[in-house]
VEXVEX-751767 format. One line per field, with one value per residue: residue number from 1; residue in three letters; x, z, y of N, C-alpha, C in turn. Coordinates in steps of 0.001 Angstrom, whole numbers. Each point is the difference from the previous one (the first is absolute). Example, Ala and Ser with C-alpha at 12.3 -4.5 7.8 and 13.67 -1.06 7.14 Angstrom:
BEGIN
seq: 1|2
type: ala|ser
neast: 13190|-350
nup: 7800|-720
nnorth: -5690|1050
caeast: -890|820
caup: 0|60
canorth: 1190|1190
ceast: 900|-770
cup: 0|730
cnorth: 1200|1090
//
This chain:
BEGIN
seq: 1|2|3|4|5|6|7|8|9|10|11|12|13|14|15|16|17|18|19|20|21|22|23|24|25|26|27|28|29|30|31|32|33|34|35|36|37|38|39|40|41|42|43|44|45|46|47|48|49|50|51|52|53|54|55|56|57|58|59|60|61|62|63|64|65|66|67|68|69|70|71|72|73|74|75|76|77|78|79|80|81|82|83|84|85|86|87|88|89|90|91|92|93|94|95|96|97
type: met|ala|thr|val|ile|arg|met|lys|arg|gly|gly|arg|ala|his|asp|pro|tyr|tyr|arg|val|val|val|val|asp|ser|arg|glu|lys|ala|thr|gly|arg|val|ile|glu|glu|ile|gly|val|tyr|his|pro|cys|ala|lys|pro|ala|pro|lys|thr|glu|ile|ser|glu|glu|arg|val|leu|asn|trp|leu|ser|lys|gly|ala|lys|pro|ser|glu|thr|val|arg|gln|glu|leu|his|arg|met|gly|val|met|ala|lys|phe|his|ala|ser|glu|arg|cys|gly|val|arg|pro|arg|thr|trp
neast: 117636|70|-365|654|-526|1138|955|273|1094|158|493|260|1578|-1385|77|-752|-316|-1808|327|-648|-32|405|794|1106|-1300|453|-133|1097|589|1188|301|88|-354|-1176|-199|783|-364|1063|-702|694|276|787|757|-1098|459|-1583|-605|-16|701|-935|296|-764|396|-605|-497|1167|-241|-909|925|982|-1342|-380|1361|490|307|730|-389|1635|253|1345|-17|-488|579|876|-274|493|1034|-110|-499|1394|560|-398|438|888|-99|-641|1050|-761|990|-535|-1178|358|-1139|-721|209|-1142|-575
nup: 228084|882|-950|-592|971|-396|622|-1362|935|-608|-1013|797|586|885|-1510|1075|-943|-423|-532|-231|259|-887|871|458|697|-239|-579|-283|735|-429|-505|-787|-672|887|209|-317|812|690|-40|447|-537|1266|-800|-925|128|311|-462|679|-1256|-509|-526|200|-415|-164|-1369|-615|482|-28|-943|685|746|-1324|-844|909|-516|1279|130|609|947|-1133|-1115|861|448|-780|109|1366|82|-1140|932|-453|849|-115|-799|336|1230|-465|43|-621|-739|1227|-180|697|788|108|1003|481|931
nnorth: 73851|277|469|983|1189|356|554|142|391|1327|228|1554|337|-82|-507|-1105|-1307|-427|-1308|-129|-762|-593|-401|-965|-280|-1017|1052|313|557|-339|-861|-847|1105|-350|1468|2150|124|688|1678|260|991|-258|472|-349|1335|586|-1039|-1667|-470|-537|-760|-983|-1436|86|64|373|758|687|124|1052|96|662|86|436|1930|-141|1105|327|704|1026|-1356|-1191|1447|499|-1353|-150|1237|-681|-926|-648|-198|779|254|-568|757|528|-652|-816|880|453|-694|1148|-1053|1146|125|-1179|871
caeast: 1273|-438|293|-430|-121|1262|523|1512|412|380|542|909|-147|-212|-577|-605|-1504|66|-1230|-976|384|-365|974|19|735|1350|1293|626|-1093|470|-40|-570|-1144|-1177|-748|289|-1826|40|1412|295|250|-708|1312|83|-777|-353|-330|845|-13|-730|-766|-208|-863|-1926|3|1077|-327|-1530|69|1315|-347|-1003|547|-109|1384|-53|439|363|-978|249|-648|-1167|-519|-153|-1616|-1257|-232|-540|-1438|-212|-71|-2058|-259|469|-602|-1791|-210|-206|1240|662|-5|-714|-1263|-386|-1303|-1515|-570
caup: 217|559|-202|866|-804|994|-171|-266|582|-460|135|1045|1916|580|-796|-1059|-854|24|-1236|653|-1156|-102|207|236|2190|448|-423|671|-48|-1792|-874|-1522|-288|-989|-825|147|208|107|1337|932|279|804|455|-934|515|1643|235|-103|-1350|-65|-2171|-454|-736|1383|-784|347|1338|-37|-1085|845|1421|-479|-320|1437|296|885|225|910|678|82|-1326|216|534|-1068|-919|581|-157|-809|-622|-723|861|348|-1501|-567|930|-523|-1557|-27|332|1196|638|1409|-604|1624|426|-126|1345
canorth: 808|745|1759|781|1290|969|1288|151|1043|414|1313|395|-84|729|-222|-694|-41|-1968|-315|-1268|-1129|-1424|-1190|-1330|88|-305|867|1277|1425|615|-1399|-534|776|-102|591|352|923|1480|542|614|1547|556|1135|921|855|967|-916|-920|-503|-1083|-256|-1538|-325|-784|-821|-1483|-267|-1207|-958|-872|-286|-1143|-1078|-790|996|653|772|520|583|1073|802|-155|692|517|-732|901|1349|151|-194|-1163|-954|286|-507|-1111|-841|97|-449|-1028|-670|-117|-805|-242|310|134|-892|362|-1131
ceast: -654|130|-429|147|775|167|1997|547|738|860|1311|-320|-1029|-1400|-831|-620|560|-1060|-827|15|-698|650|-867|712|1188|694|1041|-1279|829|-942|-1185|-1915|-1080|-592|-377|-1901|-262|1419|-897|1043|-300|799|-742|-1110|-735|-129|220|-1226|-486|-428|416|-1601|-965|85|741|-100|-721|389|1160|-913|-1410|825|484|1664|-350|693|640|-690|84|-782|-1945|-399|-84|-872|-1165|-474|-262|-1052|-101|-432|-1557|-581|334|-1113|-1179|-16|133|1639|717|-249|-641|-1266|-511|-727|-1014|-430|-1022
cup: 1368|233|1671|-742|921|-968|296|-55|-1577|511|506|1488|-127|-994|-927|-539|208|-917|663|-992|977|176|612|1161|-415|-981|991|-65|-1196|-517|-736|306|-1218|-492|1294|-102|429|1056|1089|1186|1197|610|-1420|-14|-1106|837|-240|-1264|221|-1027|591|-836|321|-726|332|1782|446|-780|1082|831|-171|397|1549|383|1316|126|1022|1018|68|-1311|556|1011|-1337|-1241|1089|-136|-1693|-50|-501|805|858|-1903|468|1089|-431|-1483|-66|-37|923|307|1098|78|1438|937|128|1058|-85
cnorth: 972|2027|995|1080|1143|1040|-160|1248|696|1783|318|-620|1863|303|-765|-68|-1421|-194|-1068|-1045|-1829|-763|-1358|113|-175|145|1422|1127|882|-1191|727|324|-1389|1030|1226|314|1302|507|636|1184|353|1486|1037|1110|457|-1759|-1097|-313|-1938|-699|-1257|101|-490|-1112|-1290|-485|-810|-1536|-1329|-242|-1425|-1170|-629|530|124|1558|709|419|1569|169|-198|1365|687|-10|234|933|301|-878|-1289|-1310|-16|-451|-1533|-1272|568|-491|-1759|-1048|-286|-1428|-356|1142|767|-1017|832|-777|-174
//
């Protein structure tokens, strides 16, 4: 099963919040969720709020889940993608010339 880490929208008009979820890539945007791993609230005051379980994200990435572009940007800001690429779980080895 091809899994994707993406955001699922909730909230009211002009006041969105997003759940960061792991889903089957063939599901609809509002389809069945395998696991909810975090929350992103861009309209929170005084600053946007991001709460994503780093441990669960690293686990799913090591299993082959692909993050959406938006989720990838948030994980990059949090430093999770750097940890994933530095770990041996990534499966990509740095080049040695």
